[in-house]
C-alpha angles and dihedrals in degrees: 000000000000119000116250114259109235091205094052116123114245112250093238090058090059104039119068116238114280091234107120092183120096115249122203131189132050094257095047095046093045090052096045095044100033093139093050110117093227093051091049093048100041105028095112091052099049124116095172139348140197134193109194133150091359092303127119117214119185122193115214130187109255092239090057100049096106092048089048093051090049090049091048090050091049089049090058105270095133101167130063105206103180148346116206141155140230122203110214094183126193090025123085130258080045105193130053117196112203125199118193113204130184134197110206092190095052095032091228135132127203133183122218117197133187125186119215134185123262092222093068108007100195131139131165117268117248093204088109089062099035114014088195088073087076098093095035091055090047090052093051089047092051099045101032105023095238112152119220108208112221095019110151096226114003102183134133114286105180108019125062115268091247095052114130115228136346113289100207094058112112092231094052112115113257091231095038128248114312 
């Protein structure tokens, strides 16, 4: 019989919970998924949480996004897959910044989201945690007008430098500004 591997990952850390029901709310998700690595690592930073369709979405206060990314990385989420934005115009907070993170070791994905105001759409850059966020943040800046404080080179990446406005905003004219 083979000897147990002390560095082996426990089976419950790899497999998602068997619960096929959606769970909403920070307290309910934290209770139902108490052994989940992301819940353990980020529990003190959560504003809200959702487990739906086998996906874990954690809402973080915008001012805590860098701390949350550092905590997720420490919890084993070693790969930042994507940073994107949703414009909820005319609702406030208007913009939702979504960070997709992956743990190769645990074979789990999580999504961190932060909602920011449309009046001053600014959030801290996570390029210090994951340098690969550089171009994703530039894309969100270019197309939505969200500013990433502390970004090393926040310039347009898709539109010409002299382009007026941000074309993926919901209030951007369909035919552009004339």
